[in-house]
N, C-alpha and C positions, 0 to 999 in steps of 0.2 A: 682511307685516302691513300693514294700513291703520290709520292713526291720524288722527282728526280731533278738533277742539275747538270748543266754543261757550261764550261767556261770557254770564252773566246781564246784565251791563252792559258796554258797551265804553268807558265814560268814568268817571273818578274825580275827586274834588274836589282841587284844587290845595292842597298843604301842609295837608291835613286827614286825620283818621282816616277810613278808608273800607273797603269790603269788596267782594271780587270772588269769584264762584263760577264754577268752570270745569268743564264737562261734557266728559269724554273718551269717545270711542267707538272701540273697537278691533275689528277683524275679522281673523281668522286666515286664512292662505292655504288653498286647497283641498288635499286629499290628493294626493300624487303619483300619476300614472297607472301607474307601474311598481309591481311588487310591493313591499309595505311592508317595512321593516326589522324584524328580530326584536324582540319586546317581552319584558319581564321582569315577572312577576306572582307575588307571594307572598301566599297566603291565611293569615291568622292567625285560627283558628276556636275560639270558646268551646265547650268540651264539658263544662262544669260540669253538676251535677245538674239545674239548672233547665232545661237544654236537652233533657232526656230526652223522647222521644216525637216528636210532630209537628214541633217546631222543628228538632231535629237532623236528622230524616229529610228535611225540606224543604231544609235547607242542603246536605246531601249530594247530593240530587238536582240542585240548582242548580249545585254544583261539578262534577258529572259533565257537565253541559251546558257549563260553561266549558272543560273539557278538549276537548270536541268543537269549540268555536269556535276554539281556538288552533292555530297551525301547529306542525309538528314542530321547527322551529328556535326557537320561543318558549321562554323559560325559565319554568318553572312549579314552584311548591312549595307544600306545605301543612304548617303547624305548628298543632297543637291545644294547648289549655291548659285545665287545671283547677287543681289544687294546684301542678302543675309543667308544663313544656312538653314536648311530644312531637313529633318530626319524623315525619310520616306519609308525605309524599312529599318526598324530598330535592330541593331546587331544582336543576333541570337542564333542558336542552332536552327537549321532549316527544317523544322518539323512540319511547317505549313507552306509548301512551295507555291501552291495556287494563290494564296493570299499575297505572297511576296511578288509574284509576277503581276498580279492585278495592281499592286501599289506602284510598281515600275511603269506599267502602261499608263497610269494616271498622271505622270510627270508632264508638266507643261513649261514652255519657255517663259522667262521673266525679264529682269532688267539688266543691271550692270554686272561687273565681275569682281566679286570679293572672294578670291581663292582662299585667303587665310582663314576666313570664318568657316568655310566648308572643310578645309583640311583639319583645323584644330577640333572642330566638332566631330568629324569622323574619327580622328585619332582617339578622342575621349571615349566615344562609343565603343570602339574596338577594344581598348584597354579594359573597359568594364566587362564586356561580354566574354572576351578571351579568358580573363581571370575567373569569371563565374563558371566557365566550362572546363577549367583546368588546362587550357591550351597555352603553351609557351610562345609568346610573340605573335606574329601575324603579318599580313601584307595590306598596305593601303595602295590602291590604284587610283591615281588622279587623272581625270579625263577633262581636257579643256581645249577650247578653240580660240581663245582670245587673250588679249593683254590685260593684266590686272589693273583696274581703275578704281578700286575701293579697298579699304583696309590696309593690311601690311603689303608693301611693295618692294622693300629692300631685299635684294637677292641673298646677301650674306645672312640676314636674319632668318629668311626662309630656310637656307641651308643649315643653319644652327639648329632649327627646330627638327628637321628631318634627321640630322646627325644624332640628336638626343634620342629620338625614337629608335634609330638603329642601334644605339647603345643598349636599349631595352629589349632588343630582339624583334623590333617591328621594321620591316622593309618598306620603303616607299618607292613605287614605280610611277612613271608619268607617261601619258599618251597625249601627244600633241595632235590635234584634230584639225585638218584643213590647213590653210596657209596664213592665218592671222594670229596664231599664238606666239608667245614669247619663248623661243627655243632656248635662250640663255637661262631663263628662270627655271623652266621645267627640267632642263638638263642638269642644272646645279642641284635641284631638289633630289633628282634620282641619284646623282653622284654621291651626295652626302648621306642619302638614305639607303645606300648599298643596293639600289634597285636598277631597273632598266628604264631607258628613255626610248620611246618609239614614235615615229612620225607616220600618221595615217592621212592620206590625201583625200579620201572619200569614205562614205559609210561602209562599203565592202571591206576596204583595208582596215578600217577601225574595228569592224567585227572580227576580222582575222587576228588582229593584234590583241584584242581583249581575250579571245579564245586561247591564243598562245600564252598569254600571261597566266591564265588560270591553269592551263595544262602544265606549265612550269611549276606553279605553286603546288599542284597536287603530286608532282613527281620529285619533290625535294628529298634528298637523302642526307644532306649536311646543312647545318645551320650555324650561323655566327662564326664563320671561319676567319681567323686572323693569322697573320704571319709576323712574328717578331724577329728582327734582324739585329744581332749583337755583334758589333765590330771591335777589333783590337784597336788600341790607340794609333797604330800606324795607318789605319784607314782614315784619311783626312776628309773625305766627303763620300756621301752615299746618295744616289739619285735613282728614282724609279721612272722608267719610261711610261708605264701604264698610268693613266690619270685616275688614281684611286685615293681615297682618304688615307693620309699618312700622319701619324702623331709621334712626337718625340716622347718617349716614356722613361728615358734614363740617359746617362752619359754614354754616348756611342751606341744607343739602343733605340730603334724605331719600331712602331707597330703599324702594319699595313692592313686595312680592313678589306677582306675579300667577300664578306657577305655569305649568302646561301649558295649551295650548289645543287643542281638537278642530278638525278640518278645518272651515273656514268659520264657526267659532264667533264670535259677536258678544258683546261685553261693554261695560258702561258703568261709569265711575268718576266720582265727584264730589268735587272739591276746593274748599275754602274758604280764601281768602287774605285776611288783614287787612293793609292797607297804611296807611302814615302818613308824611307828610313828603316826598311827591314834589315836588321843588322846581321843575323845569322844565316849562313848559307844552308841550303837543304830545304826539306819540307817544313812549311810554316802555315799554321791555321790563321786565317785573317778574319773569319766571321763564323757565327753559328746561326742557323735558321731554326726557328721553333714554330711549328704549325699547330694551332689549337683549333678545335672544332667540336661540335656536338652532333651525334647521329640523330636524325629526325625521328626515327622509329622508336628509339629507346631513351633519347635525351642523355645518353652516356657521353661524358666529355673525354676527349682524347688529346694527347700531346705527342708530337713527333719532333725529333731533333736531327739535324743534319749539319756536319761541319763543312766549311768551305776552306780548302787548303790550296796553296800554290807552292811551286818549287822556286826558291830564291837562288838565282845564278848570277855569275859575273855579267856585267853589262854587254860585253861583246857576244856572249852566248845568247842573251835575251834578244839581241838585235836580229838574230836569224830565225826567230820563231815564226810559225805559220798559223794564222788565226783559224779557229774552227769554223768551217763554212756555214754550219747550221746556225751558230750564234751570230755570225756576221750577217747572214740573211735576215735574221729577226731584227737586228739593229737597223738595217736599211728599211725594213718593213715598217718599223715604228717611227722612223724619221719621216717616212711617207705619210703616216697617220698624222703626225704633227703638222705637216704642210696642209693636210686635208682640213684640220681644225681651223687653221688660219684662213683657208679658203672660205669656210663657213662664215667666219666673222666678217670677211670682206663682202660676201653676198648679203649678209644681214645688214651691213651698212649701205647696201645698194650699189656696190661697185662690182659690176660684172667683169670688167677687164682684169682687175687684180685677182678676183676669185678664179677666173679662167687660168691666169698665169700660175697661181698657186696649185690648182688642181693638176696642171701639166707637170709642175715640179713633183707633186706627189706621185704621179704616174711614172716619172723617170726613176724615182727612188725604188718604186715597186718593181719596175722592170729589172733594175740591177739586183734587187733582192731575189727575183725569180731565177737569175743565173746561178745562184748559190744554193737554191732550195732543193729539198728532197722532192721526189715525184709527187707525193700527195699534197705538199705545200705549193709546189709549182702550179698545180691545177687550180688551187684556190686563189692564188695570186693572179693567174691569168683571167679568172672570172671577175675578180675585183677590177682589173684593168679595163675589162669590157664595160663594167658598171660605170667607171669613171668617164669613159668615152661617151657613154649614153647620157650621163649626167651633164657633161659639158654641152652636149647637143641640146638637151631639154632646157638647160639654163637659158639659152638664147631664145627659146620659144616660150617657155613658161614664166621666165623672169627670175629676179633675184630672190624673191620670197620663197619660191619652191626650192631653188638651188640651195639656199641656206639651210633649210630644214632637212632636205634629203642628205646633204653632206654631213650635217651634225649627227643624224641618225646612223650613217655609215661609220663615222668616227667612233661613236659609242660602242658599237658592236666589235669593231676591229682593233680598238685600243683598250678601252675599259674592260670589256668582257671578252678579250682576245681568246679565241678558241671555242667559245660557247656556240653550240649549234642553235641556229635561230629557229 
C-alpha cells in the first residue's frame, strides 16, 4: 500500500485554538502475477412477489454469468428469501457449475420480504464453506427490490450484524433493485459491512452491477484495511468527512474501517483536527497514522506508520498562511457530498422541492471545488456536475423514488468510496 498526506495548512497558532485538515491518499498494490487465491461469494437474493417477472429473470441471468466468471476452487452459494430463507445452491467450491446454474434457473417468486432470515442463513452458510475450504473471510451480496415486512426490521440491528461479519473478514454489499427498496436500510448494511451499495433501475443495470461486484471481488489485493489515528492531548476533536465506520479504541485514538481494496485502487480520506494549547514553538507532531492491512495473495499482515506534524508559530504569522488548494478543493467536494446525502433524504421523504434545493447546493460547492482542483480532478468534478444536472431533470420526470435512490448511490461512491473506480 502507498499512503501519502497533505495538510491544508502547515502552521498553527501558538497556544491558540486552531484547526488542521489532513488529506490522505491511499493506493493498493497491483494484483499478483500468479494465479489468484480462491474467493468466497454468497448471494442472498430476494424472491418475494414483487420480484416476479423481469426483475427475477434478470437477476437469475446475471447469477448464471457469475458462475461462469468464478473458478472451480471458488466458494459460491445462493440463498433466496421471501417469508423464509431457502438454500438454493449450498455454499461450496464450484466443482459442478452446470448444477449450480440449473438450481439458479429453478428459482421462482414467492411471498413477503424477510431479509434478515435470508441474510443470516447466507452468512451462516458462507462461514461454514469458507472455513472448510481454508478461505479467509468472503463477500455476501444482498439483492433486494422491496421494503422489509417480515422478521428483523430495525436498521441499527441490521447494521450491527453486518459490522460483526465485517470484523470477521466478511464484507457485505447491497444491490437495490428497482424503485421500491429501502435505500436507508441497504445503504446502512453496506456501510457497516465495509461493502458497496449500488442502485440498479432495471434488469440490465442489475446485471452490470452484479458483474461489477464480482469483478471487484476477484481483483482484491488488500483485505481488512484499517486506519488508526492517535492524537496528542492538544487535539481536542477529530472528525472524518468520509462516512465510514469509526470506533474509539483508546484515549485520543480512533480506528477507521477501510475494508477491502481492489488491485491498484486509489482512495481519499479527509480528516479534520481541532488543536488548542500547543505550547512550544517550532515543529510539533500532533498525530500518528497507522495503516494495517493483509495482502490477499499471501495473507501476510502489514503495518505502516506516518506522523502528522505542524509548525507552531506566533498568531500574527499564522494569520497570513495560505491553505493548500488541493486540500481546500477536497473539503469543498466533501461538503458537496454531505448536501447530496441530505438531498437523498429529502427525496426519500417525498419532498422534491427541498431535494432540488439541496442538490443545487451540492452543485455550487462542487463548482467551487473545481476552481481549486488539479486537472484530473477538475474533469471528474465537471462530470459529476453534469450528472447532478441530469439527476435534477429526471427527478421531475421520474419522481422522488428514483431521485432518492440515484442520489444515495452517487453519495456512496463519492464519499464513502471516494476515489474508487466504478
